[in-house]
VEXVOZA-150885 format. One record per residue (C-alpha): x, y, z; residue in three letters. Coordinates in steps of 0.25 Angstrom, whole numbers, plus 5000, padded with zeros to 4 digits. Each point is the difference from the previous one (the first is absolute). Layout:
<rs>
<r <X; Y; Z>; 'ALA'>
...
</rs>
This chain:
<rs>
<r <4778; 5837; 5149>; 'LEU'>
<r <5007; 4987; 4999>; 'ARG'>
<r <4996; 4989; 5009>; 'SER'>
<r <5011; 4993; 5009>; 'ALA'>
<r <4998; 4987; 4991>; 'ASN'>
<r <5004; 5008; 4988>; 'GLU'>
<r <5012; 5006; 5006>; 'LYS'>
<r <5004; 4986; 5005>; 'LYS'>
<r <4998; 4995; 4985>; 'GLU'>
<r <5009; 5011; 4995>; 'ASP'>
<r <5011; 4997; 5010>; 'GLN'>
<r <5000; 4986; 4996>; 'ALA'>
<r <5001; 5003; 4986>; 'THR'>
<r <5012; 5008; 5002>; 'VAL'>
<r <5007; 4990; 5008>; 'GLU'>
<r <4997; 4989; 4990>; 'LYS'>
<r <5006; 5009; 4989>; 'GLU'>
<r <5014; 4994; 4997>; 'SER'>
<r <5012; 5009; 5003>; 'PHE'>
<r <5015; 4997; 4997>; 'ASP'>
<r <5009; 5009; 5007>; 'LEU'>
<r <5011; 4995; 4992>; 'ASN'>
<r <4994; 5006; 4987>; 'MET'>
<r <5001; 5014; 5006>; 'CYS'>
<r <5013; 5008; 4997>; 'SER'>
<r <4998; 5012; 5008>; 'SER'>
<r <4993; 5007; 5012>; 'VAL'>
<r <4994; 5010; 4989>; 'ASN'>
<r <4994; 4988; 4993>; 'GLU'>
<r <4993; 4996; 5013>; 'LEU'>
<r <4996; 5014; 5004>; 'LYS'>
<r <4992; 5000; 4987>; 'ASP'>
<r <4992; 4989; 5005>; 'MET'>
<r <4993; 5010; 5010>; 'GLY'>
<r <4999; 5000; 5015>; 'PRO'>
<r <4988; 4990; 5001>; 'ASP'>
<r <5006; 4989; 4992>; 'ARG'>
<r <5014; 5001; 5007>; 'LEU'>
<r <4992; 5000; 5014>; 'LYS'>
<r <4993; 4987; 4995>; 'ASN'>
<r <5013; 4993; 4995>; 'ILE'>
<r <5007; 5004; 5013>; 'LEU'>
<r <4989; 4995; 5009>; 'LEU'>
<r <4999; 4987; 4992>; 'SER'>
<r <5015; 4998; 5003>; 'MET'>
<r <4998; 5003; 5015>; 'GLY'>
<r <5009; 5012; 4999>; 'VAL'>
<r <4997; 5014; 5006>; 'LYS'>
<r <4991; 5008; 4990>; 'CYS'>
<r <5000; 5014; 5005>; 'GLY'>
<r <5006; 5013; 4995>; 'GLY'>
<r <5000; 5007; 4987>; 'THR'>
<r <5000; 4994; 4987>; 'THR'>
<r <5015; 5002; 4998>; 'GLU'>
<r <5003; 4993; 5014>; 'GLU'>
<r <4991; 4989; 4997>; 'ARG'>
<r <5007; 4998; 4986>; 'ALA'>
<r <5014; 5001; 5007>; 'LYS'>
<r <4996; 4990; 5011>; 'ARG'>
<r <4994; 4990; 4989>; 'LEU'>
<r <5012; 5001; 4991>; 'PHE'>
<r <5010; 4998; 5012>; 'SER'>
<r <4994; 4986; 5001>; 'LEU'>
<r <5004; 4996; 4985>; 'LYS'>
<r <5008; 4987; 5000>; 'GLY'>
<r <4998; 4998; 5015>; 'ILE'>
<r <4993; 4987; 5005>; 'ARG'>
<r <4988; 5003; 5009>; 'ARG'>
<r <5007; 4994; 5013>; 'ASP'>
<r <5011; 5010; 4997>; 'GLU'>
<r <4992; 5012; 5000>; 'TYR'>
<r <5006; 5010; 5010>; 'PRO'>
<r <4992; 5002; 5013>; 'ASN'>
<r <4998; 5015; 4997>; 'LYS'>
<r <4991; 4997; 4988>; 'VAL'>
<r <4992; 4989; 5006>; 'ARG'>
<r <4986; 5003; 5003>; 'GLY'>
<r <4991; 4995; 5011>; 'LYS'>
<r <4994; 4990; 4991>; 'ASN'>
<r <5014; 4994; 4996>; 'PHE'>
<r <5001; 4985; 4999>; 'ILE'>
<r <5014; 4995; 4996>; 'PRO'>
</rs>
């Protein structure tokens, strides 16, 4: 079993990894990243992160080209800060 500190370190590592949504050309490309990676990206953006891998990928792709302060209310998570 991993300790809480190890889990926090893993999460911090994922959040520090650079991600450029503009480099993605399709929802399928995002789906290939897997559910955990998508969840961490969405969380780091302050966006809702639940649902299936496909739902997460579609939600993330829908934000391509949109400034953070323009994110629709329906995708903003509890931790969203404009």
